[in-house]
C-alpha positions as CSV (number, residue, x, y, z in Angstrom):
1,M,-74.6,35.2,-24.4
2,N,-73.0,32.1,-22.9
3,K,-75.2,29.6,-21.1
4,V,-73.5,28.5,-17.8
5,L,-74.6,25.7,-15.5
6,V,-73.9,26.4,-11.8
7,T,-74.6,23.5,-9.4
8,G,-74.8,24.5,-5.7
9,C,-75.9,28.0,-6.7
10,A,-77.5,28.6,-3.3
11,G,-74.1,27.9,-1.6
12,F,-71.4,30.3,-0.7
13,I,-69.1,30.1,-3.7
14,G,-71.8,29.2,-6.2
15,S,-74.0,32.1,-5.4
16,Q,-71.2,34.7,-5.3
17,F,-69.7,33.5,-8.5
18,S,-73.1,33.5,-10.2
19,K,-73.6,37.1,-9.1
20,K,-70.3,38.1,-10.6
21,I,-70.9,36.7,-14.1
22,I,-74.7,37.1,-14.4
23,K,-74.8,40.3,-16.4
24,K,-72.9,38.8,-19.4
25,N,-74.1,35.2,-19.1
26,K,-77.3,33.2,-18.8
27,I,-77.1,31.3,-15.6
28,I,-79.0,28.0,-15.0
29,G,-78.5,27.4,-11.3
30,I,-79.5,24.2,-9.4
31,D,-79.5,23.4,-5.7
32,N,-81.3,21.1,-3.4
33,L,-81.5,23.6,-0.5
34,D,-80.1,21.0,1.9
35,K,-80.7,21.6,5.6
36,Y,-77.1,21.1,6.7
37,Y,-77.2,24.8,7.5
38,S,-79.8,27.6,7.2
39,T,-82.1,27.1,4.3
40,S,-83.3,30.7,5.0
41,L,-79.8,32.0,4.1
42,K,-79.7,29.9,1.0
43,K,-83.1,31.2,-0.1
44,K,-81.9,34.7,0.5
45,R,-78.9,34.1,-1.8
46,I,-81.3,32.8,-4.5
47,E,-83.5,35.9,-4.0
48,E,-80.5,38.1,-4.6
49,L,-79.7,36.2,-7.9
50,K,-83.3,36.3,-9.1
51,K,-83.1,40.1,-9.2
52,N,-81.3,39.6,-12.5
53,K,-83.3,38.4,-15.5
54,N,-80.4,36.2,-16.6
55,F,-80.7,33.8,-13.7
56,F,-82.9,30.8,-13.7
57,F,-83.2,28.5,-10.6
58,Y,-84.2,24.8,-10.5
59,K,-84.5,22.9,-7.2
60,I,-82.7,19.7,-8.2
61,D,-80.6,17.3,-6.1
62,I,-77.5,16.0,-8.1
63,Q,-78.3,12.6,-6.7
64,N,-81.5,12.6,-8.8
65,E,-79.9,11.4,-12.1
66,K,-83.1,11.6,-14.1
67,K,-83.9,15.2,-13.3
68,L,-80.3,16.2,-13.8
69,D,-80.1,14.5,-17.1
70,N,-83.4,16.1,-18.3
71,L,-82.2,19.6,-17.4
72,I,-78.9,19.2,-19.2
73,K,-80.6,17.8,-22.3
74,K,-82.8,20.9,-22.5
75,H,-79.9,23.4,-22.5
76,K,-76.7,23.7,-24.5
77,F,-74.2,24.7,-21.8
78,K,-70.9,26.2,-22.8
79,Y,-69.5,26.1,-19.3
80,V,-70.2,24.2,-16.2
81,F,-69.2,25.0,-12.6
82,H,-69.9,22.2,-10.1
83,F,-70.0,23.5,-6.6
84,A,-72.8,21.3,-5.2
85,A,-71.5,19.1,-2.4
86,Q,-72.0,18.1,1.2
87,A,-69.7,20.6,3.0
88,G,-68.1,20.5,6.4
89,V,-65.2,18.4,7.6
90,R,-66.5,17.5,11.1
91,Y,-70.0,16.4,10.0
92,S,-68.3,13.9,7.7
93,I,-67.5,11.7,10.7
94,I,-71.2,11.7,11.8
95,N,-72.8,11.1,8.4
96,P,-70.1,9.7,6.0
97,K,-72.8,8.1,3.8
98,K,-74.3,11.5,2.9
99,Y,-70.9,12.7,1.7
100,T,-70.4,9.6,-0.4
101,L,-73.8,9.8,-2.0
102,T,-73.7,13.6,-2.7
103,N,-70.1,14.3,-3.4
104,I,-69.0,11.1,-5.2
105,F,-72.2,9.7,-6.8
106,G,-73.7,13.1,-7.4
107,T,-70.6,14.2,-9.3
108,I,-70.7,11.0,-11.3
109,N,-74.3,11.7,-12.2
110,L,-73.4,15.1,-13.4
111,L,-70.4,14.0,-15.5
112,N,-72.5,11.2,-17.0
113,S,-75.2,13.7,-18.1
114,L,-72.5,16.0,-19.6
115,K,-71.0,13.3,-21.8
116,N,-71.1,14.2,-25.6
117,K,-72.7,17.6,-24.9
118,N,-69.8,19.6,-26.3
119,V,-69.3,21.6,-23.1
120,K,-66.2,23.8,-23.6
121,K,-65.0,23.7,-20.0
122,I,-66.2,21.8,-16.9
123,F,-64.9,23.0,-13.5
124,L,-65.3,20.8,-10.5
125,S,-64.7,22.0,-7.0
126,S,-62.2,20.2,-4.9
127,S,-60.5,21.2,-1.7
128,S,-57.2,21.9,-0.1
129,S,-58.2,19.2,2.4
130,V,-57.1,16.5,0.0
131,Y,-53.5,17.4,0.9
132,G,-54.0,16.3,4.5
133,E,-51.1,16.8,6.9
134,Q,-47.9,17.9,5.1
135,K,-44.5,19.2,6.2
136,K,-43.1,21.1,3.2
137,F,-44.9,24.3,2.1
138,P,-46.2,25.8,0.0
139,L,-48.2,22.9,-1.4
140,N,-48.2,22.5,-5.2
141,E,-50.5,20.4,-7.2
142,T,-47.9,17.6,-7.8
143,I,-47.7,16.7,-4.1
144,K,-49.3,13.4,-3.3
145,A,-52.7,13.8,-1.7
146,A,-53.2,12.3,1.8
147,P,-56.8,12.9,3.0
148,I,-57.3,12.6,6.8
149,N,-61.1,12.8,6.9
150,H,-64.0,11.5,4.8
151,Y,-64.9,14.9,3.3
152,A,-61.4,15.2,1.9
153,Y,-61.5,11.6,0.7
154,T,-64.6,12.3,-1.4
155,K,-63.0,15.3,-3.0
156,K,-59.9,13.2,-3.9
157,V,-62.2,10.5,-5.4
158,N,-63.8,13.3,-7.5
159,E,-60.4,14.3,-8.8
160,I,-59.8,10.7,-9.9
161,T,-63.3,10.5,-11.4
162,G,-62.8,13.8,-13.3
163,E,-59.5,12.6,-14.8
164,Y,-61.2,9.3,-15.8
165,F,-64.1,11.0,-17.6
166,S,-61.8,13.5,-19.3
167,L,-59.6,10.7,-20.7
168,L,-62.4,8.3,-21.6
169,N,-64.9,10.9,-23.1
170,N,-62.6,13.6,-24.4
171,M,-64.0,16.2,-21.9
172,N,-62.2,19.4,-20.8
173,I,-62.4,19.0,-17.0
174,Y,-60.5,21.1,-14.4
175,M,-60.3,20.5,-10.7
176,L,-60.2,23.5,-8.3
177,R,-58.6,23.0,-4.9
178,F,-60.1,25.9,-2.8
179,F,-58.2,27.1,0.2
180,T,-60.2,28.6,3.2
181,V,-62.5,30.8,1.2
182,Y,-64.1,33.6,3.3
183,G,-66.1,36.7,2.7
184,Q,-69.7,38.1,2.4
185,W,-72.5,35.6,2.3
186,G,-70.3,32.8,3.7
187,R,-71.6,29.8,5.6
188,P,-72.7,30.6,9.3
189,D,-70.3,27.8,10.5
190,M,-67.3,29.6,9.0
191,F,-64.7,31.0,11.4
192,F,-65.4,34.8,11.0
193,F,-69.1,34.5,11.4
194,K,-68.8,32.3,14.4
195,L,-66.4,34.8,15.9
196,F,-68.8,37.8,15.2
197,K,-71.8,35.8,16.6
198,S,-70.0,34.9,19.8
199,F,-69.4,38.6,20.6
200,Y,-72.9,39.8,19.8
201,T,-74.6,36.9,21.6
202,K,-72.2,37.4,24.6
203,K,-71.0,33.8,24.4
204,K,-67.5,32.4,24.6
205,F,-65.7,31.7,21.3
206,E,-64.4,28.1,21.2
207,L,-60.8,28.3,19.9
208,N,-59.3,25.0,19.0
209,N,-55.6,24.4,19.8
210,N,-55.4,28.0,21.1
211,G,-55.5,29.2,17.5
212,N,-52.2,27.7,16.6
213,H,-53.3,26.8,13.1
214,E,-52.3,28.5,9.9
215,R,-54.9,29.0,7.1
216,D,-54.4,30.2,3.5
217,L,-57.2,32.7,3.7
218,T,-58.6,33.5,0.2
219,H,-61.3,36.1,-0.2
220,I,-64.4,35.2,-2.2
221,D,-63.9,38.2,-4.5
222,D,-60.4,37.0,-5.4
223,V,-61.8,33.5,-6.0
224,C,-64.5,34.8,-8.3
225,E,-62.1,36.9,-10.3
226,I,-59.8,33.9,-10.9
227,L,-62.7,31.7,-12.0
228,I,-63.9,34.4,-14.4
229,R,-60.5,34.5,-15.9
230,L,-60.4,30.7,-16.2
231,I,-63.4,31.0,-18.5
232,K,-61.6,33.3,-20.8
233,V,-58.1,31.9,-21.1
234,K,-56.9,28.9,-23.0
235,I,-56.0,25.9,-20.9
236,K,-53.6,23.6,-22.8
237,K,-54.5,20.3,-21.1
238,K,-57.9,18.6,-21.3
239,F,-57.6,17.7,-17.6
240,D,-55.8,19.6,-14.9
241,I,-55.8,20.5,-11.2
242,F,-55.3,24.0,-9.8
243,N,-54.8,25.4,-6.3
244,V,-57.1,28.4,-5.8
245,C,-55.5,30.3,-2.9
246,S,-53.7,33.5,-1.9
247,N,-50.4,31.8,-1.0
248,K,-50.4,33.9,2.2
249,P,-51.1,31.7,5.3
250,V,-52.2,33.4,8.4
251,N,-52.0,32.2,12.0
252,I,-55.5,32.0,13.5
253,R,-54.3,33.4,16.8
254,N,-53.0,36.5,15.0
255,V,-56.4,36.9,13.4
256,V,-58.1,36.8,16.8
257,N,-55.6,39.3,18.2
258,Y,-56.3,41.6,15.3
259,V,-60.0,41.4,16.0
260,N,-59.4,42.1,19.6
261,A,-57.4,45.2,18.8
262,N,-59.6,46.6,16.0
263,L,-63.2,45.5,16.5
264,F,-64.1,44.0,19.8
265,K,-62.7,41.9,22.6
266,V,-63.3,38.2,22.1
267,N,-64.1,36.0,25.1
268,I,-62.1,32.9,24.4
269,K,-62.8,29.3,25.6
270,K,-59.7,27.2,24.8
271,K,-60.4,23.8,23.4
272,P,-58.0,21.0,22.3
273,R,-57.1,20.5,18.7
274,N,-59.8,18.6,16.7
275,F,-58.1,15.6,15.1
276,L,-60.0,16.2,11.9
277,D,-58.3,19.6,11.4
278,V,-54.9,19.9,9.7
279,K,-52.4,22.2,11.4
280,K,-51.6,24.2,8.3
281,T,-52.8,25.0,4.8
282,H,-50.6,27.0,2.5
283,G,-51.0,26.6,-1.2
284,N,-48.7,27.4,-4.1
285,N,-50.7,29.4,-6.6
286,K,-48.0,29.9,-9.3
287,K,-49.6,27.4,-11.6
288,I,-53.0,29.1,-11.8
289,L,-51.7,32.7,-11.7
290,K,-49.4,32.0,-14.7
291,I,-52.6,31.3,-16.7
292,V,-55.0,33.9,-15.3
293,K,-52.5,36.7,-14.7
294,Y,-54.0,37.7,-11.4
295,K,-51.9,39.3,-8.6
296,K,-53.8,41.6,-6.3
297,F,-55.2,39.5,-3.4
298,K,-57.1,41.2,-0.6
299,N,-55.4,41.8,2.6
300,Y,-57.2,39.8,5.4
301,K,-57.0,42.7,7.9
302,S,-58.9,45.3,5.8
303,A,-61.2,42.5,4.5
304,I,-62.2,41.6,8.1
305,I,-63.2,45.1,8.8
306,R,-65.3,45.3,5.7
307,L,-66.8,41.9,6.4
308,H,-67.8,42.9,9.9
309,D,-69.5,46.0,8.5
310,W,-71.3,43.9,6.0
311,Y,-72.3,41.4,8.8
312,L,-73.9,44.2,10.9
313,K,-75.6,45.9,8.0
314,N,-77.3,42.7,6.5
315,K,-78.3,41.0,9.7
316,I,-78.9,37.7,7.9
317,Y,-77.0,35.4,10.3
318,K,-79.8,35.3,12.9
319,Y,-81.1,32.2,11.1
């Protein structure tokens, strides 16, 4: 049984990925249960994972180099998935220092602790936000990054750091540029949950730029399946960057219209475009699909209906 370290295991992607691989792997999950959003939700995710005997949780902040180092010395990890980070584009303008300390220095702490530990593969989470505003789509991994906010900047720095550690320490490190991941157990501040909440609390939904944005919506189940396949396949390079996306951008206004027609009528409050938001994300996923041989991405329309059903059944977003 492989031993896998998952940082940020109480987060959205970290928790759902852990759940998918937990039956065949021993998961050591760490998280600091940061209060950026509901700690109750994060604890609920951990409770779900603890139902399996192969999951072990440690409350550790990746900024605490000593605790992190001690944990890694105690275990012989075959794979590492680093999801721990300060999330949220808009909050990065309010507290940029927190993003720098967590995302940049926290990642350096992790990589320092993993040196000479013979880890087979290390996967670090990046973001489509590193591309910034672009004009030619779909975006492939060779396009020059142009971050327009501090969150994106920290992710780009992590890519540079990952490449440096790989080259200097002969480590297999792979960057994952996630594009608008959505689905069950997502963050409360994500688009769909805010949309659902606005209806059930009888409040207006604030729609930036009248919804004239395009997002490469990628369902969490598709993301997890791709990550599972990345564990199994051979990756030729010791360092590489991969887009993790559906390659099917959707206009946000069209999403709202679909919800209006099939679920409930959304009471819209129009707001101007937030300067921190890019107009469009659309990733080219040919590079990663060539390796993992994955094709069947979820259709966002049927996924929204299932997500809404899940939202009502679980009633966890009251926190």
